[in-house]
C-alpha positions as CSV (number, residue, x, y, z in Angstrom):
1,X,-2.1,-20.2,1.8
2,X,0.0,-18.3,-0.4
3,X,2.5,-15.7,0.3
4,X,0.3,-13.0,-1.7
5,X,-2.9,-14.4,0.5
6,X,-1.0,-14.0,3.8
7,X,0.2,-10.5,2.9
8,X,-3.2,-9.2,2.1
9,X,-4.3,-10.9,5.2
10,X,-1.7,-8.7,7.3
11,X,-2.7,-5.7,5.7
12,X,-6.4,-6.5,6.2
13,X,-5.8,-7.0,10.1
14,X,-3.7,-3.7,10.2
15,X,-0.8,-5.8,11.3
16,X,2.0,-3.4,12.8
17,X,4.9,-5.0,11.3
18,X,4.7,-4.5,7.8
19,X,7.4,-3.1,5.7
20,X,7.3,-0.4,3.1
21,X,8.5,-3.0,0.7
22,X,5.6,-5.1,1.5
23,X,3.1,-2.2,0.9
24,X,5.2,-1.1,-2.4
25,X,4.5,-4.8,-3.8
26,X,0.9,-4.5,-3.3
27,X,0.4,-0.8,-4.4
28,X,2.5,-1.8,-7.6
29,X,0.2,-4.8,-8.4
30,X,-2.8,-2.5,-8.5
31,X,-1.3,0.0,-11.0
32,X,0.4,2.5,-8.6
33,X,3.9,3.9,-9.5
34,X,6.1,4.6,-6.6
35,X,8.0,8.1,-6.6
36,X,11.4,8.5,-4.9
37,X,11.5,11.1,-2.3
38,X,13.6,14.3,-3.2
39,X,15.8,16.5,-1.2
40,X,16.5,14.3,1.8
41,X,13.0,13.5,2.5
42,X,12.0,10.1,3.5
43,X,8.5,9.9,2.2
44,X,7.5,8.0,-0.9
45,X,4.3,8.8,-2.8
46,X,2.7,6.1,-4.7
47,X,0.4,7.6,-7.7
48,X,-2.3,6.0,-10.4
49,X,-4.4,7.9,-12.8
50,X,-7.8,8.8,-11.6
51,X,-6.9,8.1,-7.7
52,X,-5.6,10.0,-5.0
53,X,-1.7,9.7,-4.2
54,X,-0.7,7.8,-1.1
55,X,2.4,9.1,0.7
56,X,4.1,6.7,3.1
57,X,7.1,7.5,5.1
58,X,10.1,5.1,5.2
59,X,10.1,4.5,9.0
60,X,9.7,0.8,10.1
61,X,7.4,-0.5,11.4
62,X,5.0,1.3,9.3
63,X,2.4,3.2,11.3
64,X,-1.1,1.8,11.1
65,X,-2.5,4.8,9.4
66,X,-0.6,4.3,6.4
67,X,-1.4,0.4,6.4
68,X,-5.1,1.6,6.6
69,X,-4.8,3.5,3.5
70,X,-3.3,0.6,1.6
71,X,-6.1,-1.5,3.1
72,X,-8.7,0.9,1.7
73,X,-6.8,0.5,-1.8
74,X,-6.9,-3.7,-1.6
75,X,-10.9,-3.2,-0.7
76,X,-11.6,-0.7,-3.3
77,X,-9.8,-2.7,-6.1
78,X,-11.7,-6.1,-4.9
79,X,-14.9,-4.1,-4.9
80,X,-14.1,-3.0,-8.2
81,X,-13.2,-6.5,-9.7
82,X,-16.4,-8.1,-8.1
83,X,-18.7,-5.6,-10.0
84,X,-17.2,-6.5,-13.4
């Protein structure tokens, strides 16, 4: 199993030991662009045209609520690939 598949499995299982960089890699692979926080904030926002923005704080480990948001993105992207 590739590293990518293992990472997607960890996201699907809502692992509680994921880092922001891992979630960033997945979101950017689906076309999201990360925007750096400004003014001392620790929250990173990921944006993609036609999709709701996802904001994730850089506190590690990442809480499950944020992993769940990324999981929904992965599932919707996989669903859209299957329908084509």
